[in-house]
TORLUMRO-931704 format. One line per field, with one value per residue (C-alpha): x, y, z; residue in three letters; residue number from 0. Coordinates in nm, 2 decimals, m for minus. Layout:
% TORLUMRO-931704
u <- [X, ...]
v <- [Y, ...]
w <- [Z, ...]
r <- [ALA, ...]
k <- [NUM, ...]
***
This chain:
% TORLUMRO-931704
u <- [m1.63, m1.67, m1.66, m1.98, m1.91, m2.11, m2.29, m2.13, m2.20, m1.90, m1.83, m1.55, m1.39, m1.42, m1.15, m1.15, m0.83, m0.75, m0.63, m0.31, m0.26, 0.09, 0.09, 0.36, 0.41, 0.22, 0.05, m0.32, m0.48, m0.65, m1.02, m1.20, m1.52, m1.77, m1.86, m2.17, m2.06, m2.38, m2.38, m2.03, m1.99, m1.67, m1.85, m2.18, m2.39, m2.24, m2.20, m2.32, m2.05, m2.10, m1.78, m1.40, m1.22, m0.85, m0.59, m0.21, m0.02, 0.35, 0.53, 0.86, 0.79, 0.64, 0.42, 0.45, 0.29, 0.16, 0.35, 0.05, m0.25, m0.03, 0.30, 0.38, 0.69, 0.80, 1.08, 1.23, 1.56, 1.83, 2.05, 2.27, 2.42, 2.53, 2.43, 2.45, 2.80, 2.68, 2.68, 2.34, 2.19, 2.43, 2.14, 1.96, 2.01, 1.98, 1.62, 1.61, 1.34, 1.18, 0.91, 0.66, 0.45, 0.11, 0.05, 0.38, 0.45, 0.81, 1.04, 1.27, 1.53, 1.47, 1.73, 1.98, 2.24, 2.49, 2.46, 2.13, 1.76, 1.56, 1.19, 0.92, 0.88, 0.61, 0.57, 0.49, 0.13, 0.25, 0.44, 0.77, 0.97, 1.00, 1.08, 1.24, 1.43, 1.76, 1.84, 2.04, 2.07, 1.97, 1.79, 1.67, 1.81, 1.55, 1.62, 1.45, 1.48, 1.39, 1.19, 1.31, 1.68, 1.71, 1.92, 1.90, 1.97, 1.97, 1.76, 2.06, 2.29, 2.24, 2.02, 1.83, 2.11, 1.89, 1.53, 1.36, 1.05, 0.95, 0.62, 0.49, 0.33, 0.27, 0.45, 0.73, 0.77, 0.87, 0.79, 0.90, 1.06, 1.43, 1.69, 1.81, 1.47, 1.15, 1.02, 1.18, 1.07, 1.27, 1.24, 1.33, 1.66, 1.77, 1.73, 1.62, 1.49, 1.35, 0.97, 0.77, 1.03, 0.88, 1.13, 0.92, 1.14, 1.05, 0.80, 0.59, 0.37, 0.43, 0.20, 0.15, m0.16, m0.12, 0.04, m0.05, 0.16, m0.03, 0.19, 0.22, 0.51, 0.60, 0.54, 0.21, 0.01, m0.26, m0.29, m0.18, m0.18, 0.09, 0.05, 0.41, 0.34, 0.17, 0.32, m0.02, m0.05, m0.36, m0.48, m0.73, m0.85, m0.78, m0.59, m0.38, m0.34, m0.12, m0.18, m0.31, m0.39, m0.49, m0.76, m0.65, m0.81, m0.65, m0.99, m1.03, m0.83, m0.85, m0.73, m0.65, m0.68, m0.57, m0.72, m0.62, m0.74, m0.96, m0.85, m1.08, m1.07, m1.23, m1.31, m1.24, m1.22, m0.90, m0.98, m1.02, m1.40, m1.52, m1.76, m1.81, m1.65, m1.55, m1.43, m1.35, m1.15, m0.85, m0.62, m0.65, m0.38, m0.33, m0.55, m0.57, m0.79, m0.91, m0.81, m1.16, m1.18, m1.51, m1.37, m1.13, m0.95, m0.84, m0.74, m0.93, m0.87, m1.15, m1.27, m1.59, m1.72, m1.37, m1.19, m0.99, m1.14, m0.94, m0.99, m0.96, m1.25, m1.38, m1.58, m1.80, m1.81, m2.14, m2.34, m2.17, m2.14, m1.84, m1.79, m1.53, m1.37, m1.10, m1.10, m0.81, m0.61, m0.42, m0.25, 0.04, m0.02, m0.27, m0.26, m0.50, m0.42, m0.47, m0.81, m0.93, m1.02, m0.73, m0.60, m0.26, m0.19, 0.13, 0.12, 0.41, 0.43, 0.70, 0.81, 0.87, 0.62, 0.34, 0.16, m0.12, m0.33, m0.71, m0.90, m1.21, m1.48, m1.74, m2.09, m2.16, m2.51, m2.58]
v <- [m1.37, m1.00, m0.95, m0.80, m0.43, m0.14, 0.03, 0.36, 0.66, 0.78, 1.15, 1.33, 1.40, 1.51, 1.68, 1.89, 2.00, 2.23, 1.92, 1.96, 2.33, 2.36, 2.46, 2.51, 2.23, 2.31, 2.61, 2.66, 2.35, 2.35, 2.38, 2.07, 2.07, 1.79, 1.66, 1.46, 1.16, 0.96, 0.95, 0.83, 0.51, 0.42, 0.29, 0.20, 0.47, 0.70, 0.63, 0.93, 1.20, 1.51, 1.70, 1.71, 1.75, 1.80, 1.75, 1.76, 1.79, 1.73, 1.83, 1.66, 1.38, 1.03, 0.91, 0.53, 0.40, 0.47, 0.42, 0.53, 0.77, 1.08, 0.96, 0.86, 0.73, 0.96, 0.94, 1.26, 1.41, 1.45, 1.75, 1.69, 1.39, 1.58, 1.49, 1.14, 1.04, 0.85, 1.07, 0.96, 1.08, 1.37, 1.62, 1.46, 1.41, 1.07, 1.00, 0.91, 0.78, 1.02, 1.01, 1.30, 1.41, 1.52, 1.73, 1.93, 1.91, 1.81, 1.56, 1.32, 1.13, 0.75, 0.61, 0.76, 0.61, 0.81, 0.76, 0.56, 0.63, 0.46, 0.39, 0.12, 0.13, m0.10, m0.17, m0.52, m0.57, m0.52, m0.20, m0.34, m0.39, m0.22, m0.35, m0.09, m0.08, 0.08, 0.16, 0.39, 0.23, m0.13, m0.37, m0.27, m0.43, m0.50, m0.45, m0.52, m0.28, m0.31, 0.01, 0.01, m0.05, 0.05, m0.26, m0.36, m0.67, m0.72, m0.98, m1.11, m1.41, m1.79, m1.96, m1.69, m1.47, m1.17, m1.07, m0.95, m0.86, m0.85, m0.83, m0.92, m1.26, m1.19, m0.98, m1.23, m1.35, m1.19, m1.35, m1.27, m1.39, m1.46, m1.37, m1.73, m1.85, m1.94, m1.79, m1.74, m1.69, m1.48, m1.45, m1.15, m1.30, m1.29, m1.65, m1.72, m2.04, m2.15, m2.16, m2.47, m2.60, m2.36, m2.34, m2.15, m1.92, m1.55, m1.52, m1.21, m1.22, m1.40, m1.36, m1.60, m1.66, m1.93, m2.23, m2.12, m1.93, m1.74, m1.67, m1.64, m1.59, m1.34, m1.60, m1.73, m1.46, m1.70, m1.72, m2.04, m2.16, m2.39, m2.54, m2.52, m2.81, m3.07, m2.92, m2.95, m2.71, m2.58, m2.32, m2.06, m2.01, m1.64, m1.52, m1.20, m1.12, m0.83, m0.78, m0.98, m0.82, m1.05, m0.91, m0.81, m1.13, m1.35, m1.49, m1.30, m1.17, m0.85, m0.95, m0.71, m0.84, m0.67, m0.78, m0.56, m0.21, m0.32, m0.35, m0.52, m0.54, m0.86, m0.98, m1.35, m1.63, m1.81, m2.07, m1.80, m1.81, m1.46, m1.29, m0.97, m0.71, m0.40, m0.17, m0.17, 0.08, 0.13, 0.15, 0.07, 0.18, 0.25, m0.03, m0.08, m0.24, m0.05, m0.22, m0.34, m0.45, m0.28, m0.01, m0.05, 0.25, 0.26, 0.50, 0.45, 0.58, 0.53, 0.66, 0.86, 1.02, 0.98, 1.16, 1.01, 1.05, 0.96, 0.98, 0.83, 0.60, 0.43, 0.11, m0.01, m0.39, m0.39, m0.17, m0.27, 0.10, 0.31, 0.69, 0.91, 1.12, 1.30, 1.40, 1.45, 1.23, 0.90, 0.76, 0.52, 0.40, 0.45, 0.33, 0.35, 0.47, 0.21, 0.36, 0.35, 0.72, 0.86, 0.77, 0.86, 0.87, 0.91, 1.04, 1.04, 1.34, 1.57, 1.70, 1.39, 1.31, 1.45, 1.30, 1.38, 1.28, 1.28, 1.28, 1.05, 1.06, 0.80, 0.86, 0.54, 0.41, 0.10]
w <- [0.58, 0.67, 1.04, 1.20, 1.28, 1.42, 1.13, 1.05, 0.84, 0.65, 0.71, 0.54, 0.24, m0.11, m0.28, m0.59, m0.77, m0.48, m0.30, m0.49, m0.45, m0.29, 0.07, 0.33, 0.57, 0.88, 0.71, 0.62, 0.48, 0.14, 0.15, 0.04, m0.16, m0.13, m0.47, m0.56, m0.77, m0.77, m1.15, m1.18, m1.39, m1.20, m0.89, m0.73, m0.56, m0.30, 0.07, 0.28, 0.27, 0.48, 0.55, 0.55, 0.89, 0.80, 0.54, 0.58, 0.25, 0.22, m0.10, m0.19, 0.06, 0.04, 0.33, 0.37, 0.69, 1.04, 1.36, 1.57, 1.53, 1.54, 1.38, 1.02, 0.84, 0.56, 0.30, 0.17, 0.05, 0.32, 0.23, 0.53, 0.35, 0.04, m0.31, m0.46, m0.59, m0.89, m1.20, m1.31, m0.97, m0.90, m0.91, m0.62, m0.25, m0.07, 0.05, 0.42, 0.64, 0.90, 1.16, 1.12, 1.41, 1.29, 1.60, 1.60, 1.22, 1.30, 1.14, 1.33, 1.15, 1.16, 0.92, 0.68, 0.44, 0.23, m0.14, m0.11, m0.14, 0.13, 0.08, 0.06, 0.44, 0.58, 0.95, 1.08, 1.21, 1.57, 1.47, 1.62, 1.30, 0.97, 0.62, 0.40, 0.07, m0.02, m0.38, m0.60, m0.95, m1.02, m0.79, m0.44, m0.13, 0.14, 0.51, 0.84, 1.13, 1.50, 1.58, 1.94, 1.90, 1.54, 1.48, 1.11, 0.90, 0.53, 0.35, 0.16, 0.17, 0.16, 0.06, m0.13, m0.27, m0.20, m0.16, m0.49, m0.29, 0.08, 0.27, 0.61, 0.64, 1.01, 1.28, 1.30, 0.94, 0.61, 0.28, m0.08, m0.40, m0.41, m0.67, m0.66, m0.77, m0.58, m0.26, 0.08, 0.45, 0.69, 1.07, 1.29, 1.39, 1.03, 0.94, 0.58, 0.43, 0.10, 0.12, 0.04, m0.22, m0.46, m0.75, m1.00, m1.21, m1.23, m0.94, m0.97, m0.66, m0.33, m0.03, 0.27, 0.48, 0.74, 0.57, 0.22, m0.03, m0.30, m0.61, m0.98, m1.23, m1.49, m1.76, m1.61, m1.43, m1.31, m0.93, m0.76, m0.40, m0.23, 0.11, 0.26, 0.49, 0.27, m0.05, m0.22, m0.51, m0.69, m0.93, m0.81, m1.17, m1.17, m1.47, m1.53, m1.16, m1.08, m0.71, m0.41, m0.07, 0.21, 0.45, 0.80, 0.95, 0.68, 0.55, 0.22, m0.07, m0.28, m0.63, m0.91, m1.26, m1.58, m1.91, m2.20, m2.12, m1.83, m1.47, m1.21, m0.83, m0.70, m0.35, m0.32, m0.06, 0.01, m0.26, m0.53, m0.54, m0.64, m0.39, m0.58, m0.81, m0.62, m0.90, m1.28, m1.48, m1.69, m1.39, m1.02, m0.77, m0.40, m0.28, 0.10, 0.36, 0.67, 0.99, 1.06, 0.69, 0.63, 0.39, 0.09, m0.04, m0.40, m0.68, m1.01, m1.36, m1.60, m1.94, m1.95, m2.27, m2.43, m2.14, m1.86, m1.51, m1.20, m0.83, m0.48, m0.38, m0.07, m0.09, 0.19, 0.23, 0.42, 0.20, m0.13, m0.22, m0.33, m0.35, m0.50, m0.23, m0.43, m0.79, m1.04, m0.82, m0.87, m0.55, m0.58, m0.22, 0.06, 0.42, 0.71, 1.06, 1.34, 1.43, 1.07, 1.10, 0.90, 0.55, 0.41, 0.04, m0.18, m0.54, m0.78, m1.01, m1.15, m0.81, m0.77, m0.50, m0.30, 0.00, 0.24, 0.53, 0.53, 0.86, 0.84, 1.11, 1.13, 1.29, 1.49, 1.50, 1.71]
r <- [UNK, UNK, UNK, UNK, UNK, UNK, UNK, UNK, UNK, UNK, UNK, UNK, UNK, UNK, UNK, UNK, UNK, UNK, UNK, UNK, UNK, UNK, UNK, UNK, UNK, UNK, UNK, UNK, UNK, UNK, UNK, UNK, UNK, UNK, UNK, UNK, UNK, UNK, UNK, UNK, UNK, UNK, UNK, UNK, UNK, UNK, UNK, UNK, UNK, UNK, UNK, UNK, UNK, UNK, UNK, UNK, UNK, UNK, UNK, UNK, UNK, UNK, UNK, UNK, UNK, UNK, UNK, UNK, UNK, UNK, UNK, UNK, UNK, UNK, UNK, UNK, UNK, UNK, UNK, UNK, UNK, UNK, UNK, UNK, UNK, UNK, UNK, UNK, UNK, UNK, UNK, UNK, UNK, UNK, UNK, UNK, UNK, UNK, UNK, UNK, UNK, UNK, UNK, UNK, UNK, UNK, UNK, UNK, UNK, UNK, UNK, UNK, UNK, UNK, UNK, UNK, UNK, UNK, UNK, UNK, UNK, UNK, UNK, UNK, UNK, UNK, UNK, UNK, UNK, UNK, UNK, UNK, UNK, UNK, UNK, UNK, UNK, UNK, UNK, UNK, UNK, UNK, UNK, UNK, UNK, UNK, UNK, UNK, UNK, UNK, UNK, UNK, UNK, UNK, UNK, UNK, UNK, UNK, UNK, UNK, UNK, UNK, UNK, UNK, UNK, UNK, UNK, UNK, UNK, UNK, UNK, UNK, UNK, UNK, UNK, UNK, UNK, UNK, UNK, UNK, UNK, UNK, UNK, UNK, UNK, UNK, UNK, UNK, UNK, UNK, UNK, UNK, UNK, UNK, UNK, UNK, UNK, UNK, UNK, UNK, UNK, UNK, UNK, UNK, UNK, UNK, UNK, UNK, UNK, UNK, UNK, UNK, UNK, UNK, UNK, UNK, UNK, UNK, UNK, UNK, UNK, UNK, UNK, UNK, UNK, UNK, UNK, UNK, UNK, UNK, UNK, UNK, UNK, UNK, UNK, UNK, UNK, UNK, UNK, UNK, UNK, UNK, UNK, UNK, UNK, UNK, UNK, UNK, UNK, UNK, UNK, UNK, UNK, UNK, UNK, UNK, UNK, UNK, UNK, UNK, UNK, UNK, UNK, UNK, UNK, UNK, UNK, UNK, UNK, UNK, UNK, UNK, UNK, UNK, UNK, UNK, UNK, UNK, UNK, UNK, UNK, UNK, UNK, UNK, UNK, UNK, UNK, UNK, UNK, UNK, UNK, UNK, UNK, UNK, UNK, UNK, UNK, UNK, UNK, UNK, UNK, UNK, UNK, UNK, UNK, UNK, UNK, UNK, UNK, UNK, UNK, UNK, UNK, UNK, UNK, UNK, UNK, UNK, UNK, UNK, UNK, UNK, UNK, UNK, UNK, UNK, UNK, UNK, UNK, UNK, UNK, UNK, UNK, UNK, UNK, UNK, UNK, UNK, UNK, UNK, UNK, UNK, UNK, UNK, UNK, UNK, UNK, UNK, UNK, UNK, UNK, UNK, UNK, UNK, UNK, UNK, UNK, UNK, UNK, UNK, UNK, UNK, UNK, UNK, UNK, UNK]
k <- [0, 1, 2, 3, 4, 5, 6, 7, 8, 9, 10, 11, 12, 13, 14, 15, 16, 17, 18, 19, 20, 21, 22, 23, 24, 25, 26, 27, 28, 29, 30, 31, 32, 33, 34, 35, 36, 37, 38, 39, 40, 41, 42, 43, 44, 45, 46, 47, 48, 49, 50, 51, 52, 53, 54, 55, 56, 57, 58, 59, 60, 61, 62, 63, 64, 65, 66, 67, 68, 69, 70, 71, 72, 73, 74, 75, 76, 77, 78, 79, 80, 81, 82, 83, 84, 85, 86, 87, 88, 89, 90, 91, 92, 93, 94, 95, 96, 97, 98, 99, 100, 101, 102, 103, 104, 105, 106, 107, 108, 109, 110, 111, 112, 113, 114, 115, 116, 117, 118, 119, 120, 121, 122, 123, 124, 125, 126, 127, 128, 129, 130, 131, 132, 133, 134, 135, 136, 137, 138, 139, 140, 141, 142, 143, 144, 145, 146, 147, 148, 149, 150, 151, 152, 153, 154, 155, 156, 157, 158, 159, 160, 161, 162, 163, 164, 165, 166, 167, 168, 169, 170, 171, 172, 173, 174, 175, 176, 177, 178, 179, 180, 181, 182, 183, 184, 185, 186, 187, 188, 189, 190, 191, 192, 193, 194, 195, 196, 197, 198, 199, 200, 201, 202, 203, 204, 205, 206, 207, 208, 209, 210, 211, 212, 213, 214, 215, 216, 217, 218, 219, 220, 221, 222, 223, 224, 225, 226, 227, 228, 229, 230, 231, 232, 233, 234, 235, 236, 237, 238, 239, 240, 241, 242, 243, 244, 245, 246, 247, 248, 249, 250, 251, 252, 253, 254, 255, 256, 257, 258, 259, 260, 261, 262, 263, 264, 265, 266, 267, 268, 269, 270, 271, 272, 273, 274, 275, 276, 277, 278, 279, 280, 281, 282, 283, 284, 285, 286, 287, 288, 289, 290, 291, 292, 293, 294, 295, 296, 297, 298, 299, 300, 301, 302, 303, 304, 305, 306, 307, 308, 309, 310, 311, 312, 313, 314, 315, 316, 317, 318, 319, 320, 321, 322, 323, 324, 325, 326, 327, 328, 329, 330, 331, 332, 333, 334, 335, 336, 337, 338, 339, 340, 341, 342, 343, 344, 345, 346, 347, 348, 349, 350, 351, 352, 353, 354, 355, 356, 357, 358, 359, 360, 361, 362, 363, 364, 365]
***
């Protein structure tokens, strides 16, 4: 269930198209215009929105996660390594991982690899280890890095062959699908084991909460649950599932369903019982929980009067209301800072990427 939290009044943000006006890193920030969206068919009535505090925009860089309230992990081209050697990628430089200080606006190299793009970086809940992917052409290879020592190991080898996906089950455990078939679990010492004797071919989603794996396959997109201790398996009666995001406390699920031209974001309990529908549209992207799990950020594309409308939204679990905070905008990913007062986004476009940081201040009322 939703944890009881101090009532809060959402203050920032609302961006018009000027959000995407190019600006120099560390230069003047774009001015943001608050937009009334009460009549939008994409969500329920607005939460109170008063002002925008700050936006940092990084062109040609992809923001991925937060180290702390002032430091983010960014992937961008590394010209010091020279261009990629593969003919198909010879016009690009390898993408390396950097730390970016929001106070000084300076980059510090975190991880580089010649002839490889690094990305998909996600920190463990305790911020001590990092999952990231390396790729050039073909399948990605997933790695785990210690943030203190920078020691790294690959999620490859027996018994899984290699990791086809990887996410944090908790601060000490990685879960994902294996190229050899089924799911795997990995620990921080590099040990990998098959998970729950799950031998389903073509796993599409794999997430773990406690002793339970939530999964589906490319041939059967209905969501299932498997207890890795008892090996009890059951269907959650949710079809056409394309994404599952466990809540920070591990008691609820955000489930994205796609049915023909309609995409729906649902809040469910761990047994698949639907609590409510959060959003509906033609596409839903960049979904993330705030740390206190009161607010869900998401990008939504919908059709209004025959025209496509897209934007970034915040949904308040306690008031059951959502508001659009940025227009003409479709994030691929979003992530909340540890305090829940800042939100980063990454958007893919022709540049090929653009990212930003939005400062969110909440007015606390006890």
